[in-house]
C-alpha positions in Angstrom: 110.2 122.1 66.8 107.4 120.1 65.1 105.6 123.1 63.7 108.3 125.5 62.6 107.2 129.1 62.1 109.5 131.4 60.1 109.1 135.1 60.6 110.3 136.7 57.4 111.1 140.0 59.1 114.0 141.6 61.0 111.7 144.0 62.8 112.4 143.8 66.6 108.9 145.1 67.2 107.2 142.2 65.3 109.5 139.8 67.1 108.5 141.2 70.5 104.8 141.1 69.7 105.1 137.4 68.8 107.0 136.7 72.0 104.3 138.5 74.0 101.7 136.3 72.3 103.8 133.2 73.2 104.1 132.0 69.6 107.4 130.2 68.9 109.3 131.4 65.8 112.6 131.6 64.0 113.7 134.8 62.3 114.9 134.7 58.7 114.3 138.1 57.2 113.4 138.1 53.5 115.3 140.5 51.2 112.9 141.6 48.5 112.4 144.6 46.1 110.0 146.8 48.0 109.3 149.1 45.1 105.5 149.1 44.6 103.3 151.8 43.0 100.0 150.4 44.3 97.8 152.3 46.8 98.9 151.5 50.4 96.3 148.9 51.2 97.2 146.9 48.1 100.9 147.6 48.4 101.3 146.1 51.9 99.4 143.0 50.8 101.7 142.6 47.7 104.9 143.3 49.7 104.0 140.8 52.4 103.4 138.2 49.7 106.7 139.0 48.1 108.5 138.5 51.5 106.6 135.2 52.1 107.5 133.9 48.6 111.2 134.7 49.1 111.1 133.0 52.5 109.3 129.9 51.2 112.1 129.3 48.7 114.5 129.0 51.6 112.1 127.1 53.9 109.9 124.7 52.0 107.6 122.8 54.2 107.6 125.4 57.0 104.9 127.8 58.1 105.9 131.3 56.9 104.7 134.6 58.4 105.5 137.9 56.6 104.2 141.4 57.0 104.6 144.9 55.6 103.4 148.3 57.0 102.8 151.7 55.5 101.3 154.9 56.9 99.1 156.7 54.4 97.8 160.3 54.4 96.3 162.3 51.6 96.7 159.3 49.3 100.5 159.3 50.0 102.3 156.3 51.4 104.9 156.9 54.0 107.5 154.1 54.6 110.6 154.5 56.8 112.3 157.9 56.5 115.7 157.8 54.9 117.0 160.8 56.9 116.1 163.1 59.8 115.0 165.7 57.3 112.6 163.2 55.7 111.3 162.2 59.2 110.6 165.8 60.0 108.7 166.2 56.7 106.6 163.1 57.5 105.8 164.2 61.0 104.7 167.6 59.7 102.2 165.8 57.4 100.8 163.8 60.4 100.7 166.7 62.9 97.2 167.5 64.0 95.6 165.0 61.6 94.2 161.5 61.3 96.1 159.0 59.1 95.8 155.3 58.3 98.2 152.6 59.2 98.0 149.6 56.8 99.6 146.3 57.5 99.5 143.4 55.1 100.0 139.9 56.6 100.8 136.7 54.7 100.9 133.2 56.1 102.0 130.3 54.0 101.4 126.7 55.2 103.6 123.7 54.5 101.6 122.8 51.4 102.5 126.2 49.9 99.0 127.7 50.2 99.1 131.5 50.7 96.7 133.4 53.1 96.9 137.2 52.8 94.8 139.9 54.4 95.3 143.6 55.3 94.6 145.4 58.6 93.8 149.1 58.5 93.8 151.2 61.7 93.5 155.0 62.2 95.6 157.2 64.4 95.0 160.9 65.3 98.0 163.1 66.2 97.7 166.3 68.3 99.5 169.2 66.6 103.3 169.1 67.0 105.3 172.3 67.3 108.5 172.6 65.3 110.5 172.4 68.5 108.7 169.2 69.5 109.2 167.7 66.1 112.9 168.5 66.2 113.3 167.1 69.7 111.5 163.9 68.8 113.5 163.4 65.6 116.7 163.9 67.7 115.8 160.9 69.8 116.4 158.7 66.8 113.2 156.8 67.4 111.5 157.9 64.1 114.3 156.7 61.8 113.4 153.1 61.3 109.6 153.4 61.7 106.9 153.6 59.0 105.6 157.1 59.1 108.5 158.2 61.3 107.0 157.4 64.6 106.5 154.6 67.2 103.1 154.5 69.0 104.7 152.4 71.7 107.5 154.9 72.2 107.7 158.6 72.8 105.3 159.4 70.0 102.5 158.3 72.4 102.7 161.8 73.9 101.0 163.1 70.7 98.5 160.4 70.1 95.0 161.7 70.8 93.0 158.7 69.4 93.5 155.4 67.8 90.9 153.2 66.1 91.8 149.7 65.2 94.5 147.2 66.3 97.2 148.6 68.6 99.6 145.8 67.6 98.7 146.6 63.9 99.9 150.1 64.4 103.1 148.8 65.9 103.5 146.6 62.8 101.9 143.2 63.3 98.1 142.9 64.0 98.0 139.9 66.3 94.3 139.3 65.9 94.8 139.0 62.1 97.9 136.8 62.6 95.8 134.5 64.8 93.1 134.2 62.2 95.5 133.6 59.3 97.5 131.0 61.3 94.4 129.1 62.1 93.2 129.2 58.5 96.6 127.9 57.4 96.3 124.9 59.7 98.9 126.0 62.3 98.1 124.4 65.6 98.3 127.8 67.4 97.1 127.0 70.9 98.5 123.5 71.3 101.9 124.9 70.3 101.7 128.2 72.2 100.4 126.7 75.5 103.2 126.9 78.1 105.8 128.1 75.6 107.8 131.2 75.1 109.5 132.0 71.9 113.3 132.2 72.2 
């Protein structure tokens, strides 16, 4: 492929979003230290850059795409829950309230120039009863999702309102990806036309 795009993420949701957008890519997830004490909007930007830097070392001369997502409420950042109990605690925090979903996106071009921006969307949950929370956690869906829910899954039953990028809430704001790829010099539409990512 003349314009190789490396997705530095193992997220099946990010991969599916790129396939839907007909952007060819190769997956090579970056393994980085995700410890970061910054506020959510800054943290996702920093973490997406870390992932892009790690990937660039393995793929010099390629276009790199990296992203990181956090849910934030009351100034507290919620990543992926480590257990069902932690998932329940996160969902209790979100129940009946509006929270922010922050996704940092970094694109690196073959010259090694970094382009990083953050997308922020807002999601409002209807109240969830204890029984509903337990039933949702029991599906297993919350366990590998930032904030312990998937808007494209069963959690949609409790989503009253969303403001912002639907794909950003899933984990990869495609409008921002488009803008950053173009800024980085990636020939997005000439490559994407008539193609489907493997």
